[in-house]
N, C-alpha and C positions, 0 to 999 in steps of 0.2 A: 647577740643582737640580731634581730630578724631583718631580712632585706625587704624593702618595699617592693610591691609588684610593679613591674615596668611594662606590663602588658597593655598594648594600645587598644583603645576603643575601636570597634569596627567603623569604617568610614565608607560612605557610599561613593562609588566611582563618579567622576565628572564625565558626563556624556558630551562628546563633541562629534561633529561631522568631519569626515576626513578632509573636506575642502576648506574648513575653517582655519584661519591663522590665529593661533592663541595669543592673546594679549596678557594672559595671566603671568604673574611673576612668581607665584608659588603654587603648590598643589600637593595633595595627598591622595593616593589611589589604592584601592583594594584590588590587587591583582587577582586574587582568588575569585572575587565576585565577577570580574571581567572574564576570566577564563571559564567560569561556570555559565556565563551568558551565551556562549557559542552553541549553536545547534549541533545535533549529532551528525548531520550530513550537510554538504554544500555543493552547489553547482560549479564552483571554482576550486582550484587546488588549495587556496588559502582564504580565510576571512580575517580581517583585522579590525582593531578598535584603537583609534588614536586617543592617547592620554594628553599629550602636548604636541602641538603642530606649529612650530615656529620656523622662520626662514633659516635660522642657524642650526636647528636640530629638531628632530621629532622623536617622541617616545610613543610606542604603540605595543599592544599585545596582539599576537596573531596565532591562529590555530592552523596547523597543516593537516589537510584531509587526504591528500594523495602524494605520492612521491613527486619531487620537483625535478624536472629535467635541467641539464646544464643551462645556466643563464648568468647574466651580470647586470649591474646597475652602473650607469655613467655618472650619476649625480652625487653619490654619497658613499661614505664608509659605513659599515654596518657592524654593530655589536649585538650579538644574539645571546641572551641569557636563557638557558633551558629551564623553564618553570615546571613542566611535566612531560612525561613520555620519554621514549628512547627510540633512537634510529641511527642511521649512518649519514655522514656528511663528508663532502670533500671540497677542496679548493684547488684551483689551477688545473688539476687532472685527477683521474681516478686513483692514481697511486697513493694519494694522501687520504684515501677513504678510511674513516675511523668511526667508532661508535661514540655517541653522546648520550647523556642522561641528565636528570635533574641536578642543578647546581653547576653545570658546565657553562663556560662562556666561550662563544665562537666569535672570531673577529676576522674581517677581511676588508681590504681597501676597495674603493670604487674601481670598476673595471675588472675585478677579479672574478673569473668564471667559478661558479660554485653550484652544487647540487645536493639534494637530499634523496638518495636513491632508495632508501629502505625505512619504513616505519616498523619498528620492532615491537613497540608497545605504545598504545595511545591512551588518552589524547596527547598529541605533541603540541605543546603551547610554548611560545617564546615571548619574552619581553625584549623588544628591539629598540635600540637607540641608533638613530640614523643621523650622521653629521656630514654636510648639512641635511636638512630634511629630504626625504625621498618622495618625489611625486608619484602618484599612482601609475602613471604610464611609463615610469623608468624601469621597465623589465624588458630585457633584450635576450631572446633565446639564441643559443648557439645554432640550433637547427630551427629555423622559423616555423617549420611544420609542427613543432612541439606546442605552439600556442601563441597567444597574444596577451598583452597586459590585462585585457578584459576577462580572459579565461583563466588567468593566473590568480588574481586577487580582487576582492571587493570588500567594501566596509560591511561589518556585521550590523544587521538591522536589529535593534533591540526593541 
């Protein structure tokens, strides 16, 4: 008896602006298409694309262009699924530094200092679930000289 193919049809991503609050109750997203939409370079450390942006949680895809210095978020817990690329990541302090790659899931609670000191193979792209949602300005550098929310991340212009 042959199995029926369960391969999903390609679905175009839903395009949202990061400031939108999503009222959608369902969604289907093509993460590969979103990842492919990021340009090869950026003026900020990261670019992101919101899939869902609700008060209780946000889902977004972001690409990392440069190492990210130690920072934290006050408003949300973060789940980072590694879609592509390899690098190193640490939480709390550098002694926890470990390599990550596709298929890994990184998690940390709000207020946890974290950093991505090395990009070993690009492009580094994450699917991020933030609970509750993370506002664009909720980036706090341990060393304020390392940057500002505006130099850290901005929405990807498609």
